C-alpha positions in Angstrom: 99.3 143.1 63.6 98.7 140.3 61.5 99.4 136.6 63.4 102.7 135.1 62.9 102.4 131.5 61.0 105.1 128.7 63.1 108.2 129.4 61.0 107.7 133.0 61.8 107.2 132.9 65.2 110.8 130.7 65.9 111.8 133.7 63.9 110.6 136.3 65.8 111.6 133.7 69.2 115.1 133.1 67.9 115.8 136.9 67.2 114.7 138.2 70.2 117.1 135.6 72.4 119.7 136.7 70.5 120.0 133.7 69.0 120.6 134.4 65.1 124.3 135.0 64.0 125.2 137.3 61.0 127.0 135.4 58.0 127.9 138.4 56.5 127.7 139.0 52.6 130.3 138.3 50.6 131.2 139.8 47.4 129.5 137.4 45.6 126.7 137.4 47.1 126.2 141.3 47.5 126.5 141.8 43.1 124.0 138.8 43.0 121.7 140.2 45.0 122.3 143.6 43.1 121.3 142.0 39.8 118.2 140.4 41.3 117.8 144.2 42.4 118.4 145.9 38.4 116.2 143.5 36.9 113.1 143.6 39.5 113.1 147.2 39.0 114.5 147.5 34.9 111.6 148.0 32.6 113.3 147.2 29.1 109.8 145.8 28.0 107.3 147.3 26.0 103.6 146.2 26.0 100.5 147.1 24.0 97.2 145.8 24.8 93.3 146.8 24.0 91.5 147.1 27.0 87.5 148.6 27.4 87.7 152.4 27.9 85.6 151.9 31.0 87.9 149.6 32.6 90.6 152.6 31.4 88.5 155.0 33.5 88.9 153.1 36.1 92.3 152.3 36.2 93.3 155.8 35.6 90.9 156.5 38.8 92.6 153.8 40.7 95.7 155.3 40.0 95.0 159.0 41.0 94.2 157.6 43.7 97.5 156.4 44.6 99.2 159.1 43.2 100.7 156.8 41.1 100.6 157.4 36.9 98.4 154.3 35.9 100.9 153.2 33.4 103.0 152.0 36.8 100.4 150.7 38.5 99.5 148.6 35.7 103.2 147.5 35.4 102.6 147.4 39.1 99.4 144.7 38.8 101.0 142.3 36.7 104.4 142.1 38.5 102.2 141.3 41.6 100.6 138.9 39.9 103.1 137.0 38.1 104.9 136.4 41.3 101.5 135.4 43.0 100.6 138.1 45.2 98.2 139.6 43.4 94.7 140.5 45.7 91.6 139.8 44.7 90.5 143.5 44.5 92.3 147.0 44.4 
């Protein structure tokens, strides 16, 4: 497991000492989180891009390694990039 930062270590310590209390989810919060999830996974926009043939071939090869369609891989890479969690390499 990766090392925990100070904040994560404090949460783990509180959990292990049974110091955390559930506040429960209100109907409003459940509805709000359900909408977040729906918006995250909704694919309702189409884009067209031009890329080199070599990049497309490598992208398709990577998607085969991952066992997913290459369009799904592209969508995943874009999503990771815009939320700031994209790795330097795949």
